[in-house]
C-alpha positions in Angstrom: 142.5 5.5 104.8 143.1 3.5 102.3 144.7 0.3 104.6 141.3 0.7 106.4 139.0 0.1 103.6 137.7 -3.3 104.0 137.0 -2.5 107.5 135.1 0.4 106.8 133.0 -0.9 104.7 132.3 -3.7 106.0 131.5 -2.0 109.3 129.0 0.3 107.4 127.0 -2.2 105.5 127.1 -4.6 108.4 126.3 -2.2 111.5 124.7 0.4 109.4 125.6 3.3 110.9 123.8 6.9 111.4 125.5 9.4 109.2 126.7 11.4 112.6 128.4 8.3 114.0 130.6 7.5 111.2 131.7 10.3 110.9 132.6 11.1 114.5 134.2 7.0 113.9 136.4 8.5 110.6 136.0 12.0 110.5 139.2 11.5 108.2 137.2 10.4 105.5 135.0 13.4 105.7 137.5 15.5 104.4 137.2 17.1 100.7 140.6 16.7 99.6 140.5 12.3 101.1 139.6 10.8 97.6 137.2 8.5 99.0 136.2 6.5 95.6 138.7 4.7 93.5 138.4 7.4 90.5 139.6 10.7 91.4 136.0 11.8 91.6 136.1 15.8 91.4 138.4 16.2 88.8 137.1 13.2 86.5 133.7 14.9 87.3 134.2 18.3 86.7 136.0 17.5 83.4 133.0 15.6 82.0 131.0 18.2 83.4 132.1 20.6 81.1 133.0 18.5 78.1 128.9 18.2 78.2 128.0 21.4 78.6 127.6 23.4 75.2 125.8 19.6 74.2 123.2 19.6 77.3 122.8 23.9 76.8 121.4 23.1 73.4 119.1 20.3 74.4 118.0 22.3 76.6 117.2 25.3 75.0 114.8 23.1 72.6 112.1 22.2 76.2 109.2 24.4 75.9 105.9 24.3 78.4 106.7 25.0 81.7 109.4 23.6 82.1 111.0 25.3 78.9 110.0 28.5 82.0 111.8 26.5 84.3 115.1 26.4 82.6 115.3 30.1 81.2 116.8 31.8 84.1 120.0 28.8 84.1 119.9 28.9 80.0 120.6 32.7 80.7 123.8 32.2 82.4 125.0 29.3 80.2 124.1 31.4 77.5 126.2 34.6 78.9 129.9 34.4 77.7 131.3 36.3 80.7 129.9 34.5 83.2 132.5 32.8 85.9 132.8 28.8 85.4 131.6 28.1 88.7 128.2 29.8 87.9 127.7 27.6 84.7 128.5 24.7 86.6 125.9 25.1 88.7 123.2 26.6 86.4 123.8 23.0 84.3 123.3 21.1 87.2 120.2 22.6 88.1 119.0 22.6 84.8 119.5 19.4 84.5 117.3 18.5 87.4 114.5 20.5 85.9 115.0 18.9 82.4 114.6 15.2 83.8 111.0 16.5 85.8 113.2 16.6 89.2 112.7 19.3 91.8 115.9 21.7 92.2 115.0 21.8 95.9 116.1 18.3 96.7 119.6 19.0 95.2 120.6 22.4 96.7 118.8 24.3 99.6 119.7 27.8 99.5 119.3 30.4 102.2 120.4 34.2 103.0 119.2 36.2 106.1 118.4 33.2 108.1 119.8 32.0 111.1 122.2 28.9 111.5 119.5 26.8 114.3 116.7 28.0 111.5 118.7 26.2 109.0 119.7 23.2 110.9 116.0 23.1 111.7 115.3 23.3 108.1 117.7 20.4 107.3 115.9 17.9 109.4 113.4 17.6 106.4 115.2 16.2 104.0 117.1 12.7 103.7 120.0 14.6 102.5 121.5 17.2 100.1 123.4 20.4 99.8 122.8 23.3 101.2 124.1 26.7 99.8 124.7 30.1 102.5 124.4 32.7 100.1 125.9 36.4 101.1 123.5 39.1 102.2 123.7 41.3 99.3 126.4 40.0 97.1 126.3 38.7 93.8 124.7 35.9 92.2 126.7 33.2 93.0 128.8 34.6 96.1 128.4 32.5 99.5 128.9 32.4 103.1 129.5 28.4 102.8 128.2 25.3 100.7 128.4 21.8 102.5 126.6 18.5 102.6 124.2 17.2 105.0 122.5 14.0 105.5 119.8 12.7 107.7 120.2 16.5 109.5 124.2 17.0 110.2 126.3 18.5 108.3 129.0 16.7 107.3 131.1 18.2 105.1 131.1 22.5 105.1 133.3 25.3 103.1 133.1 23.3 100.1 134.6 25.5 97.3 131.5 25.5 94.9 128.1 23.9 94.2 129.2 21.0 91.3 132.2 20.0 94.0 129.5 19.3 96.6 127.8 17.5 94.0 130.8 15.6 93.0 131.6 15.1 96.9 128.2 14.4 97.2 128.3 10.6 94.9 131.3 10.2 97.6 129.6 10.4 100.2 126.9 8.4 99.4 129.4 5.4 98.2 131.0 5.7 101.7 127.8 5.6 103.9 126.3 2.9 101.6 123.2 4.9 100.7 120.9 5.0 97.6 120.1 8.1 95.4 117.4 10.0 96.8 114.3 8.7 94.7 113.6 12.4 94.0 117.0 12.5 92.5 117.0 9.2 91.1 117.4 10.5 87.4 119.9 13.6 88.3 122.1 11.3 90.0 121.7 8.9 87.8 122.8 11.1 84.7 125.7 11.5 86.7 126.5 8.3 87.3 126.2 6.6 84.4 126.7 9.2 82.0 128.8 11.8 82.9 131.2 9.6 84.7 131.0 6.7 82.9 130.4 4.2 86.3 128.0 1.3 85.3 126.7 3.1 81.8 125.0 0.0 80.3 122.1 0.1 82.1 120.4 3.1 81.8 116.6 4.2 82.6 114.4 5.1 79.4 114.5 8.8 80.5 118.6 9.6 80.6 118.7 7.4 77.8 117.2 9.3 76.0 119.5 12.6 77.0 122.1 10.7 76.2 121.2 9.9 72.7 119.9 13.5 72.6 123.8 14.8 74.1 124.9 12.1 71.2 122.9 13.3 68.7 124.6 17.2 68.8 128.0 16.2 68.7 
């Protein structure tokens, strides 16, 4: 795939194909184990997320009001010593959205007891995101499938965790030359510029404020 990089970038920028068309044209690019940026996206993302988790948890604990109430169930997972690492990673990403004033539902669509056709129709309502099909009667965090959809088309499925899907989503947006969803611009800005340290010199006031609080807590 590295040999066709320049050709693919020219195609996606100049011709602006739909997500479905581009996946049909370059199916190998949408394999989870394919490196789709110039950095090892998943390993870097996970390492940075884990290293920032204690400081983020501390910052979230100090949030009051309605946002503090919304953060409470996610903080409970973060503060539970026995919580699975994937549960903690998902919880901190959801809490990040809430802290930055964004709707978790725009990042992750969760389903249970729903037919596949109904899910497909529901995914048509937003431009892109992550879907999680939870196991019926399963424990918290148990799922049948996690995937990524763009323009109503599922382009990656059977992803191992929510955090892995978030990392892959960044790669998908890069591959398809898509801007961050406006509903999640702060969350993705934090992920890109603070966690992955890509173009981190220019930060919005909201994300800079969170970064400074993390630094102060080190």
